[in-house]
mmCIF file of the N, C-alpha and C atoms, coordinates in Angstrom:
data_MODEL
# 
_entry.id   MODEL 
# 
loop_
_atom_site.group_PDB 
_atom_site.id 
_atom_site.type_symbol 
_atom_site.label_atom_id 
_atom_site.label_alt_id 
_atom_site.label_comp_id 
_atom_site.label_asym_id 
_atom_site.label_entity_id 
_atom_site.label_seq_id 
_atom_site.pdbx_PDB_ins_code 
_atom_site.Cartn_x 
_atom_site.Cartn_y 
_atom_site.Cartn_z 
_atom_site.occupancy 
_atom_site.B_iso_or_equiv 
_atom_site.pdbx_formal_charge 
_atom_site.auth_seq_id 
_atom_site.auth_comp_id 
_atom_site.auth_asym_id 
_atom_site.auth_atom_id 
_atom_site.pdbx_PDB_model_num 
ATOM 1   N N  . MET A 1 1  ? 2.301   -15.938 -2.350  1.00 0.00 ? 1  MET A N  1 
ATOM 2   C CA . MET A 1 1  ? 2.183   -14.612 -1.777  1.00 0.00 ? 1  MET A CA 1 
ATOM 3   C C  . MET A 1 1  ? 2.711   -13.541 -2.731  1.00 0.00 ? 1  MET A C  1 
ATOM 4   N N  . GLY A 1 2  ? 3.048   -13.955 -3.939  1.00 0.00 ? 2  GLY A N  1 
ATOM 5   C CA . GLY A 1 2  ? 3.560   -13.006 -4.917  1.00 0.00 ? 2  GLY A CA 1 
ATOM 6   C C  . GLY A 1 2  ? 2.583   -11.899 -5.248  1.00 0.00 ? 2  GLY A C  1 
ATOM 7   N N  . PHE A 1 3  ? 1.289   -12.176 -5.088  1.00 0.00 ? 3  PHE A N  1 
ATOM 8   C CA . PHE A 1 3  ? 0.301   -11.145 -5.381  1.00 0.00 ? 3  PHE A CA 1 
ATOM 9   C C  . PHE A 1 3  ? 0.439   -9.951  -4.444  1.00 0.00 ? 3  PHE A C  1 
ATOM 10  N N  . LEU A 1 4  ? 0.989   -10.153 -3.248  1.00 0.00 ? 4  LEU A N  1 
ATOM 11  C CA . LEU A 1 4  ? 1.177   -9.031  -2.325  1.00 0.00 ? 4  LEU A CA 1 
ATOM 12  C C  . LEU A 1 4  ? 2.188   -8.028  -2.871  1.00 0.00 ? 4  LEU A C  1 
ATOM 13  N N  . PHE A 1 5  ? 3.199   -8.531  -3.576  1.00 0.00 ? 5  PHE A N  1 
ATOM 14  C CA . PHE A 1 5  ? 4.180   -7.629  -4.183  1.00 0.00 ? 5  PHE A CA 1 
ATOM 15  C C  . PHE A 1 5  ? 3.524   -6.796  -5.282  1.00 0.00 ? 5  PHE A C  1 
ATOM 16  N N  . SER A 1 6  ? 2.702   -7.457  -6.077  1.00 0.00 ? 6  SER A N  1 
ATOM 17  C CA . SER A 1 6  ? 1.975   -6.737  -7.135  1.00 0.00 ? 6  SER A CA 1 
ATOM 18  C C  . SER A 1 6  ? 1.028   -5.710  -6.534  1.00 0.00 ? 6  SER A C  1 
ATOM 19  N N  . GLU A 1 7  ? 0.331   -6.097  -5.483  1.00 0.00 ? 7  GLU A N  1 
ATOM 20  C CA . GLU A 1 7  ? -0.602  -5.188  -4.809  1.00 0.00 ? 7  GLU A CA 1 
ATOM 21  C C  . GLU A 1 7  ? 0.149   -3.984  -4.238  1.00 0.00 ? 7  GLU A C  1 
ATOM 22  N N  . ALA A 1 8  ? 1.300   -4.225  -3.633  1.00 0.00 ? 8  ALA A N  1 
ATOM 23  C CA . ALA A 1 8  ? 2.090   -3.131  -3.062  1.00 0.00 ? 8  ALA A CA 1 
ATOM 24  C C  . ALA A 1 8  ? 2.578   -2.187  -4.159  1.00 0.00 ? 8  ALA A C  1 
ATOM 25  N N  . GLU A 1 9  ? 3.098   -2.728  -5.239  1.00 0.00 ? 9  GLU A N  1 
ATOM 26  C CA . GLU A 1 9  ? 3.604   -1.884  -6.323  1.00 0.00 ? 9  GLU A CA 1 
ATOM 27  C C  . GLU A 1 9  ? 2.479   -1.091  -6.975  1.00 0.00 ? 9  GLU A C  1 
ATOM 28  N N  . LEU A 1 10 ? 1.340   -1.724  -7.194  1.00 0.00 ? 10 LEU A N  1 
ATOM 29  C CA . LEU A 1 10 ? 0.196   -1.027  -7.773  1.00 0.00 ? 10 LEU A CA 1 
ATOM 30  C C  . LEU A 1 10 ? -0.303  0.071   -6.837  1.00 0.00 ? 10 LEU A C  1 
ATOM 31  N N  . SER A 1 11 ? -0.351  -0.216  -5.569  1.00 0.00 ? 11 SER A N  1 
ATOM 32  C CA . SER A 1 11 ? -0.825  0.768   -4.593  1.00 0.00 ? 11 SER A CA 1 
ATOM 33  C C  . SER A 1 11 ? 0.134   1.949   -4.485  1.00 0.00 ? 11 SER A C  1 
ATOM 34  N N  . ILE A 1 12 ? 1.419   1.702   -4.587  1.00 0.00 ? 12 ILE A N  1 
ATOM 35  C CA . ILE A 1 12 ? 2.401   2.792   -4.606  1.00 0.00 ? 12 ILE A CA 1 
ATOM 36  C C  . ILE A 1 12 ? 2.170   3.665   -5.837  1.00 0.00 ? 12 ILE A C  1 
ATOM 37  N N  . THR A 1 13 ? 1.881   3.044   -6.961  1.00 0.00 ? 13 THR A N  1 
ATOM 38  C CA . THR A 1 13 ? 1.584   3.807   -8.181  1.00 0.00 ? 13 THR A CA 1 
ATOM 39  C C  . THR A 1 13 ? 0.359   4.696   -7.965  1.00 0.00 ? 13 THR A C  1 
ATOM 40  N N  . PHE A 1 14 ? -0.692  4.147   -7.359  1.00 0.00 ? 14 PHE A N  1 
ATOM 41  C CA . PHE A 1 14 ? -1.877  4.953   -7.067  1.00 0.00 ? 14 PHE A CA 1 
ATOM 42  C C  . PHE A 1 14 ? -1.524  6.127   -6.147  1.00 0.00 ? 14 PHE A C  1 
ATOM 43  N N  . ALA A 1 15 ? -0.702  5.877   -5.135  1.00 0.00 ? 15 ALA A N  1 
ATOM 44  C CA . ALA A 1 15 ? -0.311  6.942   -4.218  1.00 0.00 ? 15 ALA A CA 1 
ATOM 45  C C  . ALA A 1 15 ? 0.494   8.021   -4.947  1.00 0.00 ? 15 ALA A C  1 
ATOM 46  N N  . ARG A 1 16 ? 1.388   7.622   -5.827  1.00 0.00 ? 16 ARG A N  1 
ATOM 47  C CA . ARG A 1 16 ? 2.157   8.599   -6.617  1.00 0.00 ? 16 ARG A CA 1 
ATOM 48  C C  . ARG A 1 16 ? 1.228   9.434   -7.494  1.00 0.00 ? 16 ARG A C  1 
ATOM 49  N N  . LEU A 1 17 ? 0.262   8.776   -8.121  1.00 0.00 ? 17 LEU A N  1 
ATOM 50  C CA . LEU A 1 17 ? -0.700  9.505   -8.954  1.00 0.00 ? 17 LEU A CA 1 
ATOM 51  C C  . LEU A 1 17 ? -1.500  10.494  -8.108  1.00 0.00 ? 17 LEU A C  1 
ATOM 52  N N  . ALA A 1 18 ? -1.886  10.084  -6.916  1.00 0.00 ? 18 ALA A N  1 
ATOM 53  C CA . ALA A 1 18 ? -2.621  10.982  -6.020  1.00 0.00 ? 18 ALA A CA 1 
ATOM 54  C C  . ALA A 1 18 ? -1.765  12.183  -5.643  1.00 0.00 ? 18 ALA A C  1 
ATOM 55  N N  . GLN A 1 19 ? -0.496  11.948  -5.357  1.00 0.00 ? 19 GLN A N  1 
ATOM 56  C CA . GLN A 1 19 ? 0.391   13.047  -4.977  1.00 0.00 ? 19 GLN A CA 1 
ATOM 57  C C  . GLN A 1 19 ? 0.597   14.029  -6.126  1.00 0.00 ? 19 GLN A C  1 
ATOM 58  N N  . ALA A 1 20 ? 0.566   13.546  -7.344  1.00 0.00 ? 20 ALA A N  1 
ATOM 59  C CA . ALA A 1 20 ? 0.814   14.388  -8.509  1.00 0.00 ? 20 ALA A CA 1 
ATOM 60  C C  . ALA A 1 20 ? -0.463  15.007  -9.085  1.00 0.00 ? 20 ALA A C  1 
ATOM 61  N N  . ALA A 1 21 ? -1.612  14.561  -8.617  1.00 0.00 ? 21 ALA A N  1 
ATOM 62  C CA . ALA A 1 21 ? -2.880  14.998  -9.204  1.00 0.00 ? 21 ALA A CA 1 
ATOM 63  C C  . ALA A 1 21 ? -3.122  16.483  -8.973  1.00 0.00 ? 21 ALA A C  1 
ATOM 64  N N  . LYS A 1 22 ? -3.571  17.137  -10.017 1.00 0.00 ? 22 LYS A N  1 
ATOM 65  C CA . LYS A 1 22 ? -3.957  18.551  -9.927  1.00 0.00 ? 22 LYS A CA 1 
ATOM 66  C C  . LYS A 1 22 ? -5.441  18.669  -9.586  1.00 0.00 ? 22 LYS A C  1 
ATOM 67  N N  . ASN A 1 23 ? -6.199  17.676  -9.980  1.00 0.00 ? 23 ASN A N  1 
ATOM 68  C CA . ASN A 1 23 ? -7.636  17.645  -9.780  1.00 0.00 ? 23 ASN A CA 1 
ATOM 69  C C  . ASN A 1 23 ? -7.946  16.954  -8.444  1.00 0.00 ? 23 ASN A C  1 
ATOM 70  N N  . GLU A 1 24 ? -8.722  17.603  -7.605  1.00 0.00 ? 24 GLU A N  1 
ATOM 71  C CA . GLU A 1 24 ? -9.036  17.072  -6.269  1.00 0.00 ? 24 GLU A CA 1 
ATOM 72  C C  . GLU A 1 24 ? -9.787  15.743  -6.339  1.00 0.00 ? 24 GLU A C  1 
ATOM 73  N N  . GLU A 1 25 ? -10.714 15.629  -7.278  1.00 0.00 ? 25 GLU A N  1 
ATOM 74  C CA . GLU A 1 25 ? -11.471 14.391  -7.409  1.00 0.00 ? 25 GLU A CA 1 
ATOM 75  C C  . GLU A 1 25 ? -10.553 13.223  -7.776  1.00 0.00 ? 25 GLU A C  1 
ATOM 76  N N  . LYS A 1 26 ? -9.638  13.465  -8.705  1.00 0.00 ? 26 LYS A N  1 
ATOM 77  C CA . LYS A 1 26 ? -8.677  12.433  -9.102  1.00 0.00 ? 26 LYS A CA 1 
ATOM 78  C C  . LYS A 1 26 ? -7.768  12.072  -7.930  1.00 0.00 ? 26 LYS A C  1 
ATOM 79  N N  . ARG A 1 27 ? -7.318  13.073  -7.181  1.00 0.00 ? 27 ARG A N  1 
ATOM 80  C CA . ARG A 1 27 ? -6.449  12.816  -6.026  1.00 0.00 ? 27 ARG A CA 1 
ATOM 81  C C  . ARG A 1 27 ? -7.161  11.911  -5.021  1.00 0.00 ? 27 ARG A C  1 
ATOM 82  N N  . LYS A 1 28 ? -8.402  12.227  -4.728  1.00 0.00 ? 28 LYS A N  1 
ATOM 83  C CA . LYS A 1 28 ? -9.161  11.427  -3.764  1.00 0.00 ? 28 LYS A CA 1 
ATOM 84  C C  . LYS A 1 28 ? -9.353  9.988   -4.255  1.00 0.00 ? 28 LYS A C  1 
ATOM 85  N N  . ARG A 1 29 ? -9.656  9.840   -5.532  1.00 0.00 ? 29 ARG A N  1 
ATOM 86  C CA . ARG A 1 29 ? -9.885  8.506   -6.103  1.00 0.00 ? 29 ARG A CA 1 
ATOM 87  C C  . ARG A 1 29 ? -8.608  7.663   -6.043  1.00 0.00 ? 29 ARG A C  1 
ATOM 88  N N  . GLU A 1 30 ? -7.492  8.262   -6.448  1.00 0.00 ? 30 GLU A N  1 
ATOM 89  C CA . GLU A 1 30 ? -6.221  7.533   -6.441  1.00 0.00 ? 30 GLU A CA 1 
ATOM 90  C C  . GLU A 1 30 ? -5.785  7.224   -5.010  1.00 0.00 ? 30 GLU A C  1 
ATOM 91  N N  . GLN A 1 31 ? -6.012  8.162   -4.110  1.00 0.00 ? 31 GLN A N  1 
ATOM 92  C CA . GLN A 1 31 ? -5.667  7.941   -2.704  1.00 0.00 ? 31 GLN A CA 1 
ATOM 93  C C  . GLN A 1 31 ? -6.493  6.805   -2.125  1.00 0.00 ? 31 GLN A C  1 
ATOM 94  N N  . ALA A 1 32 ? -7.773  6.771   -2.448  1.00 0.00 ? 32 ALA A N  1 
ATOM 95  C CA . ALA A 1 32 ? -8.645  5.691   -1.960  1.00 0.00 ? 32 ALA A CA 1 
ATOM 96  C C  . ALA A 1 32 ? -8.190  4.338   -2.500  1.00 0.00 ? 32 ALA A C  1 
ATOM 97  N N  . ASN A 1 33 ? -7.781  4.304   -3.765  1.00 0.00 ? 33 ASN A N  1 
ATOM 98  C CA . ASN A 1 33 ? -7.275  3.048   -4.340  1.00 0.00 ? 33 ASN A CA 1 
ATOM 99  C C  . ASN A 1 33 ? -5.996  2.602   -3.645  1.00 0.00 ? 33 ASN A C  1 
ATOM 100 N N  . ALA A 1 34 ? -5.112  3.549   -3.357  1.00 0.00 ? 34 ALA A N  1 
ATOM 101 C CA . ALA A 1 34 ? -3.860  3.220   -2.666  1.00 0.00 ? 34 ALA A CA 1 
ATOM 102 C C  . ALA A 1 34 ? -4.143  2.696   -1.259  1.00 0.00 ? 34 ALA A C  1 
ATOM 103 N N  . ARG A 1 35 ? -5.066  3.338   -0.561  1.00 0.00 ? 35 ARG A N  1 
ATOM 104 C CA . ARG A 1 35 ? -5.385  2.909   0.805   1.00 0.00 ? 35 ARG A CA 1 
ATOM 105 C C  . ARG A 1 35 ? -6.041  1.531   0.798   1.00 0.00 ? 35 ARG A C  1 
ATOM 106 N N  . LEU A 1 36 ? -6.906  1.292   -0.162  1.00 0.00 ? 36 LEU A N  1 
ATOM 107 C CA . LEU A 1 36 ? -7.530  -0.017  -0.275  1.00 0.00 ? 36 LEU A CA 1 
ATOM 108 C C  . LEU A 1 36 ? -6.471  -1.105  -0.462  1.00 0.00 ? 36 LEU A C  1 
ATOM 109 N N  . GLY A 1 37 ? -5.486  -0.830  -1.290  1.00 0.00 ? 37 GLY A N  1 
ATOM 110 C CA . GLY A 1 37 ? -4.396  -1.782  -1.488  1.00 0.00 ? 37 GLY A CA 1 
ATOM 111 C C  . GLY A 1 37 ? -3.611  -2.026  -0.210  1.00 0.00 ? 37 GLY A C  1 
ATOM 112 N N  . TYR A 1 38 ? -3.310  -0.944  0.511   1.00 0.00 ? 38 TYR A N  1 
ATOM 113 C CA . TYR A 1 38 ? -2.598  -1.072  1.787   1.00 0.00 ? 38 TYR A CA 1 
ATOM 114 C C  . TYR A 1 38 ? -3.401  -1.954  2.749   1.00 0.00 ? 38 TYR A C  1 
ATOM 115 N N  . ASP A 1 39 ? -4.686  -1.673  2.853   1.00 0.00 ? 39 ASP A N  1 
ATOM 116 C CA . ASP A 1 39 ? -5.540  -2.447  3.765   1.00 0.00 ? 39 ASP A CA 1 
ATOM 117 C C  . ASP A 1 39 ? -5.613  -3.918  3.355   1.00 0.00 ? 39 ASP A C  1 
ATOM 118 N N  . ARG A 1 40 ? -5.663  -4.188  2.065   1.00 0.00 ? 40 ARG A N  1 
ATOM 119 C CA . ARG A 1 40 ? -5.667  -5.585  1.585   1.00 0.00 ? 40 ARG A CA 1 
ATOM 120 C C  . ARG A 1 40 ? -4.380  -6.302  1.985   1.00 0.00 ? 40 ARG A C  1 
ATOM 121 N N  . ILE A 1 41 ? -3.266  -5.625  1.808   1.00 0.00 ? 41 ILE A N  1 
ATOM 122 C CA . ILE A 1 41 ? -1.976  -6.218  2.169   1.00 0.00 ? 41 ILE A CA 1 
ATOM 123 C C  . ILE A 1 41 ? -1.962  -6.550  3.666   1.00 0.00 ? 41 ILE A C  1 
ATOM 124 N N  . GLN A 1 42 ? -2.385  -5.602  4.476   1.00 0.00 ? 42 GLN A N  1 
ATOM 125 C CA . GLN A 1 42 ? -2.400  -5.832  5.923   1.00 0.00 ? 42 GLN A CA 1 
ATOM 126 C C  . GLN A 1 42 ? -3.326  -6.990  6.284   1.00 0.00 ? 42 GLN A C  1 
ATOM 127 N N  . TYR A 1 43 ? -4.454  -7.082  5.612   1.00 0.00 ? 43 TYR A N  1 
ATOM 128 C CA . TYR A 1 43 ? -5.399  -8.170  5.860   1.00 0.00 ? 43 TYR A CA 1 
ATOM 129 C C  . TYR A 1 43 ? -4.745  -9.527  5.589   1.00 0.00 ? 43 TYR A C  1 
ATOM 130 N N  . PHE A 1 44 ? -4.110  -9.662  4.430   1.00 0.00 ? 44 PHE A N  1 
ATOM 131 C CA . PHE A 1 44 ? -3.502  -10.945 4.087   1.00 0.00 ? 44 PHE A CA 1 
ATOM 132 C C  . PHE A 1 44 ? -2.292  -11.257 4.954   1.00 0.00 ? 44 PHE A C  1 
ATOM 133 N N  . LEU A 1 45 ? -1.555  -10.241 5.365   1.00 0.00 ? 45 LEU A N  1 
ATOM 134 C CA . LEU A 1 45 ? -0.415  -10.494 6.250   1.00 0.00 ? 45 LEU A CA 1 
ATOM 135 C C  . LEU A 1 45 ? -0.864  -10.931 7.637   1.00 0.00 ? 45 LEU A C  1 
ATOM 136 N N  . SER A 1 46 ? -2.081  -10.583 8.006   1.00 0.00 ? 46 SER A N  1 
ATOM 137 C CA . SER A 1 46 ? -2.571  -10.963 9.336   1.00 0.00 ? 46 SER A CA 1 
ATOM 138 C C  . SER A 1 46 ? -3.054  -12.412 9.385   1.00 0.00 ? 46 SER A C  1 
ATOM 139 N N  . LYS A 1 47 ? -3.218  -13.022 8.238   1.00 0.00 ? 47 LYS A N  1 
ATOM 140 C CA . LYS A 1 47 ? -3.683  -14.410 8.179   1.00 0.00 ? 47 LYS A CA 1 
ATOM 141 C C  . LYS A 1 47 ? -2.535  -15.367 8.502   1.00 0.00 ? 47 LYS A C  1 
ATOM 142 N N  . PRO A 1 48 ? -2.840  -16.457 9.222   1.00 0.00 ? 48 PRO A N  1 
ATOM 143 C CA . PRO A 1 48 ? -1.778  -17.379 9.618   1.00 0.00 ? 48 PRO A CA 1 
ATOM 144 C C  . PRO A 1 48 ? -1.193  -18.197 8.465   1.00 0.00 ? 48 PRO A C  1 
ATOM 145 N N  . LYS A 1 49 ? -1.960  -18.391 7.371   1.00 0.00 ? 49 LYS A N  1 
ATOM 146 C CA . LYS A 1 49 ? -1.453  -19.221 6.280   1.00 0.00 ? 49 LYS A CA 1 
ATOM 147 C C  . LYS A 1 49 ? -1.728  -18.529 4.969   1.00 0.00 ? 49 LYS A C  1 
ATOM 148 N N  . PRO A 1 50 ? -0.950  -18.702 3.971   1.00 0.00 ? 50 PRO A N  1 
ATOM 149 C CA . PRO A 1 50 ? 0.347   -19.371 4.005   1.00 0.00 ? 50 PRO A CA 1 
ATOM 150 C C  . PRO A 1 50 ? 1.418   -18.427 4.552   1.00 0.00 ? 50 PRO A C  1 
ATOM 151 N N  . PRO A 1 51 ? 2.333   -18.948 5.301   1.00 0.00 ? 51 PRO A N  1 
ATOM 152 C CA . PRO A 1 51 ? 3.367   -18.096 5.885   1.00 0.00 ? 51 PRO A CA 1 
ATOM 153 C C  . PRO A 1 51 ? 4.356   -17.610 4.828   1.00 0.00 ? 51 PRO A C  1 
ATOM 154 N N  . MET A 1 52 ? 4.892   -16.444 5.064   1.00 0.00 ? 52 MET A N  1 
ATOM 155 C CA . MET A 1 52 ? 5.931   -15.901 4.187   1.00 0.00 ? 52 MET A CA 1 
ATOM 156 C C  . MET A 1 52 ? 7.280   -16.249 4.788   1.00 0.00 ? 52 MET A C  1 
ATOM 157 N N  . ASP A 1 53 ? 8.222   -16.561 3.943   1.00 0.00 ? 53 ASP A N  1 
ATOM 158 C CA . ASP A 1 53 ? 9.557   -16.791 4.483   1.00 0.00 ? 53 ASP A CA 1 
ATOM 159 C C  . ASP A 1 53 ? 10.242  -15.447 4.715   1.00 0.00 ? 53 ASP A C  1 
ATOM 160 N N  . GLN A 1 54 ? 11.350  -15.471 5.403   1.00 0.00 ? 54 GLN A N  1 
ATOM 161 C CA . GLN A 1 54 ? 12.041  -14.248 5.808   1.00 0.00 ? 54 GLN A CA 1 
ATOM 162 C C  . GLN A 1 54 ? 12.481  -13.419 4.600   1.00 0.00 ? 54 GLN A C  1 
ATOM 163 N N  . ALA A 1 55 ? 12.933  -14.062 3.550   1.00 0.00 ? 55 ALA A N  1 
ATOM 164 C CA . ALA A 1 55 ? 13.380  -13.340 2.355   1.00 0.00 ? 55 ALA A CA 1 
ATOM 165 C C  . ALA A 1 55 ? 12.217  -12.571 1.720   1.00 0.00 ? 55 ALA A C  1 
ATOM 166 N N  . GLU A 1 56 ? 11.035  -13.176 1.671   1.00 0.00 ? 56 GLU A N  1 
ATOM 167 C CA . GLU A 1 56 ? 9.861   -12.495 1.126   1.00 0.00 ? 56 GLU A CA 1 
ATOM 168 C C  . GLU A 1 56 ? 9.466   -11.303 2.000   1.00 0.00 ? 56 GLU A C  1 
ATOM 169 N N  . LYS A 1 57 ? 9.505   -11.493 3.316   1.00 0.00 ? 57 LYS A N  1 
ATOM 170 C CA . LYS A 1 57 ? 9.171   -10.404 4.232   1.00 0.00 ? 57 LYS A CA 1 
ATOM 171 C C  . LYS A 1 57 ? 10.131  -9.230  4.061   1.00 0.00 ? 57 LYS A C  1 
ATOM 172 N N  . GLU A 1 58 ? 11.415  -9.530  3.915   1.00 0.00 ? 58 GLU A N  1 
ATOM 173 C CA . GLU A 1 58 ? 12.417  -8.477  3.745   1.00 0.00 ? 58 GLU A CA 1 
ATOM 174 C C  . GLU A 1 58 ? 12.248  -7.741  2.420   1.00 0.00 ? 58 GLU A C  1 
ATOM 175 N N  . LYS A 1 59 ? 11.763  -8.426  1.414   1.00 0.00 ? 59 LYS A N  1 
ATOM 176 C CA . LYS A 1 59 ? 11.527  -7.809  0.115   1.00 0.00 ? 59 LYS A CA 1 
ATOM 177 C C  . LYS A 1 59 ? 10.252  -6.964  0.129   1.00 0.00 ? 59 LYS A C  1 
ATOM 178 N N  . LEU A 1 60 ? 9.230   -7.406  0.846   1.00 0.00 ? 60 LEU A N  1 
ATOM 179 C CA . LEU A 1 60 ? 7.953   -6.706  0.888   1.00 0.00 ? 60 LEU A CA 1 
ATOM 180 C C  . LEU A 1 60 ? 7.966   -5.516  1.847   1.00 0.00 ? 60 LEU A C  1 
ATOM 181 N N  . SER A 1 61 ? 8.711   -5.619  2.912   1.00 0.00 ? 61 SER A N  1 
ATOM 182 C CA . SER A 1 61 ? 8.713   -4.597  3.955   1.00 0.00 ? 61 SER A CA 1 
ATOM 183 C C  . SER A 1 61 ? 9.004   -3.181  3.439   1.00 0.00 ? 61 SER A C  1 
ATOM 184 N N  . PRO A 1 62 ? 10.032  -2.968  2.599   1.00 0.00 ? 62 PRO A N  1 
ATOM 185 C CA . PRO A 1 62 ? 10.270  -1.598  2.128   1.00 0.00 ? 62 PRO A CA 1 
ATOM 186 C C  . PRO A 1 62 ? 9.146   -1.067  1.233   1.00 0.00 ? 62 PRO A C  1 
ATOM 187 N N  . LEU A 1 63 ? 8.479   -1.951  0.509   1.00 0.00 ? 63 LEU A N  1 
ATOM 188 C CA . LEU A 1 63 ? 7.351   -1.520  -0.319  1.00 0.00 ? 63 LEU A CA 1 
ATOM 189 C C  . LEU A 1 63 ? 6.199   -1.044  0.562   1.00 0.00 ? 63 LEU A C  1 
ATOM 190 N N  . ILE A 1 64 ? 5.917   -1.799  1.608   1.00 0.00 ? 64 ILE A N  1 
ATOM 191 C CA . ILE A 1 64 ? 4.850   -1.412  2.531   1.00 0.00 ? 64 ILE A CA 1 
ATOM 192 C C  . ILE A 1 64 ? 5.206   -0.099  3.225   1.00 0.00 ? 64 ILE A C  1 
ATOM 193 N N  . SER A 1 65 ? 6.459   0.051   3.605   1.00 0.00 ? 65 SER A N  1 
ATOM 194 C CA . SER A 1 65 ? 6.901   1.288   4.261   1.00 0.00 ? 65 SER A CA 1 
ATOM 195 C C  . SER A 1 65 ? 6.745   2.489   3.339   1.00 0.00 ? 65 SER A C  1 
ATOM 196 N N  . GLU A 1 66 ? 7.140   2.325   2.079   1.00 0.00 ? 66 GLU A N  1 
ATOM 197 C CA . GLU A 1 66 ? 6.993   3.428   1.126   1.00 0.00 ? 66 GLU A CA 1 
ATOM 198 C C  . GLU A 1 66 ? 5.525   3.778   0.926   1.00 0.00 ? 66 GLU A C  1 
ATOM 199 N N  . LEU A 1 67 ? 4.694   2.768   0.781   1.00 0.00 ? 67 LEU A N  1 
ATOM 200 C CA . LEU A 1 67 ? 3.270   3.006   0.588   1.00 0.00 ? 67 LEU A CA 1 
ATOM 201 C C  . LEU A 1 67 ? 2.676   3.729   1.793   1.00 0.00 ? 67 LEU A C  1 
ATOM 202 N N  . LYS A 1 68 ? 2.995   3.270   2.979   1.00 0.00 ? 68 LYS A N  1 
ATOM 203 C CA . LYS A 1 68 ? 2.461   3.894   4.187   1.00 0.00 ? 68 LYS A CA 1 
ATOM 204 C C  . LYS A 1 68 ? 2.936   5.338   4.316   1.00 0.00 ? 68 LYS A C  1 
ATOM 205 N N  . GLU A 1 69 ? 4.192   5.585   3.983   1.00 0.00 ? 69 GLU A N  1 
ATOM 206 C CA . GLU A 1 69 ? 4.735   6.947   4.047   1.00 0.00 ? 69 GLU A CA 1 
ATOM 207 C C  . GLU A 1 69 ? 4.004   7.866   3.061   1.00 0.00 ? 69 GLU A C  1 
ATOM 208 N N  . ARG A 1 70 ? 3.798   7.393   1.844   1.00 0.00 ? 70 ARG A N  1 
ATOM 209 C CA . ARG A 1 70 ? 3.097   8.200   0.841   1.00 0.00 ? 70 ARG A CA 1 
ATOM 210 C C  . ARG A 1 70 ? 1.647   8.455   1.271   1.00 0.00 ? 70 ARG A C  1 
ATOM 211 N N  . LEU A 1 71 ? 0.996   7.448   1.817   1.00 0.00 ? 71 LEU A N  1 
ATOM 212 C CA . LEU A 1 71 ? -0.372  7.629   2.284   1.00 0.00 ? 71 LEU A CA 1 
ATOM 213 C C  . LEU A 1 71 ? -0.436  8.617   3.454   1.00 0.00 ? 71 LEU A C  1 
ATOM 214 N N  . THR A 1 72 ? 0.533   8.555   4.325   1.00 0.00 ? 72 THR A N  1 
ATOM 215 C CA . THR A 1 72 ? 0.598   9.506   5.447   1.00 0.00 ? 72 THR A CA 1 
ATOM 216 C C  . THR A 1 72 ? 0.754   10.925  4.919   1.00 0.00 ? 72 THR A C  1 
ATOM 217 N N  . GLU A 1 73 ? 1.596   11.096  3.916   1.00 0.00 ? 73 GLU A N  1 
ATOM 218 C CA . GLU A 1 73 ? 1.770   12.415  3.298   1.00 0.00 ? 73 GLU A CA 1 
ATOM 219 C C  . GLU A 1 73 ? 0.471   12.916  2.669   1.00 0.00 ? 73 GLU A C  1 
ATOM 220 N N  . LEU A 1 74 ? -0.367  11.991  2.237   1.00 0.00 ? 74 LEU A N  1 
ATOM 221 C CA . LEU A 1 74 ? -1.654  12.351  1.642   1.00 0.00 ? 74 LEU A CA 1 
ATOM 222 C C  . LEU A 1 74 ? -2.732  12.589  2.698   1.00 0.00 ? 74 LEU A C  1 
ATOM 223 N N  . GLY A 1 75 ? -2.388  12.382  3.962   1.00 0.00 ? 75 GLY A N  1 
ATOM 224 C CA . GLY A 1 75 ? -3.328  12.656  5.047   1.00 0.00 ? 75 GLY A CA 1 
ATOM 225 C C  . GLY A 1 75 ? -3.978  11.439  5.672   1.00 0.00 ? 75 GLY A C  1 
ATOM 226 N N  . GLU A 1 76 ? -3.596  10.256  5.239   1.00 0.00 ? 76 GLU A N  1 
ATOM 227 C CA . GLU A 1 76 ? -4.167  9.033   5.828   1.00 0.00 ? 76 GLU A CA 1 
ATOM 228 C C  . GLU A 1 76 ? -3.621  8.847   7.249   1.00 0.00 ? 76 GLU A C  1 
ATOM 229 N N  . ARG A 1 77 ? -4.445  8.264   8.077   1.00 0.00 ? 77 ARG A N  1 
ATOM 230 C CA . ARG A 1 77 ? -4.047  7.947   9.456   1.00 0.00 ? 77 ARG A CA 1 
ATOM 231 C C  . ARG A 1 77 ? -4.088  6.438   9.639   1.00 0.00 ? 77 ARG A C  1 
ATOM 232 N N  . PHE A 1 78 ? -3.194  5.951   10.490  1.00 0.00 ? 78 PHE A N  1 
ATOM 233 C CA . PHE A 1 78 ? -3.078  4.518   10.720  1.00 0.00 ? 78 PHE A CA 1 
ATOM 234 C C  . PHE A 1 78 ? -3.121  4.218   12.206  1.00 0.00 ? 78 PHE A C  1 
ATOM 235 N N  . GLU A 1 79 ? -3.804  3.139   12.539  1.00 0.00 ? 79 GLU A N  1 
ATOM 236 C CA . GLU A 1 79 ? -3.812  2.658   13.915  1.00 0.00 ? 79 GLU A CA 1 
ATOM 237 C C  . GLU A 1 79 ? -2.579  1.805   14.102  1.00 0.00 ? 79 GLU A C  1 
ATOM 238 N N  . GLU A 1 80 ? -1.891  2.020   15.175  1.00 0.00 ? 80 GLU A N  1 
ATOM 239 C CA . GLU A 1 80 ? -0.668  1.249   15.429  1.00 0.00 ? 80 GLU A CA 1 
ATOM 240 C C  . GLU A 1 80 ? -0.877  0.306   16.580  1.00 0.00 ? 80 GLU A C  1 
# 
């Protein structure tokens, strides 16, 4: 499940780039990449296997929270 950490970190980078973008087209592109990463993470976390242990969940959770917060600031909406 280590790829989820990479996906989260990469998606946070895309969200940061979107927040800093001066060009609207670039902002939209980076935001879309960040959202795609978020959605991928959620998809894999919804699968029953392979399970993550508690330590992995605790390490991934703040990354997902940061990504979701940045995406919300960019105008993304989430179903809860």
